[in-house]
C-alpha positions, 0 to 999 in steps of 0.5 A, a space after each residue: 832335365 827331369 827326364 835325364 834325372 829320372 833316366 840316370 836314377 833308373 840306370 843307377 837303380 838298375 846297376 845296384 839291383 844287378 850288383 845285388 843279384 850278382 852278390 846273391 848268386 856269389 853267396 849261393 855258389 859259395 854255399 854250394 861249394 862249401 856243401 860239396 866240399 863237406 860232402 866229399 870229405 865225409 864220403 872220403 872218410 867213409 871210403 877209407 873206413 870201408 876199405 880198412 874194415 874190408 881189409 881187416 875183415 879179410 885178414 880175420 877171415 883168412 886167419 880163421 880159415 887157416 886156423 881150422 880149414 873146412 876139410 879137416 874139421 875135428 869130429 866125426 864126419 856124417 852125411 845128412 840124409 833128407 827125411 823121407 816124404 810123408 804120404 798124404 792121406 787120401 780124402 774120405 767122405 768126412 774130409 770132403 
């Protein structure tokens, strides 16, 4: 009879342990789900901000380009001429 009681006690303890492990796994998965949902919300708001900022930046660039086109800037047009290269002096006895 004692062996049967120990067997039933072991089965009950095993069932309680399994239920506790299952509950803990559920808690971990619920926490992971909440974290992923929060991360998705933050990334969605970031995507929305970047889209609006890009759109407004494009409109500002378009308006700035239309206001003063690059080819018709006021003022004298002059070409930039690169400076002539400076000759390198030949080494002498003092500089060797």
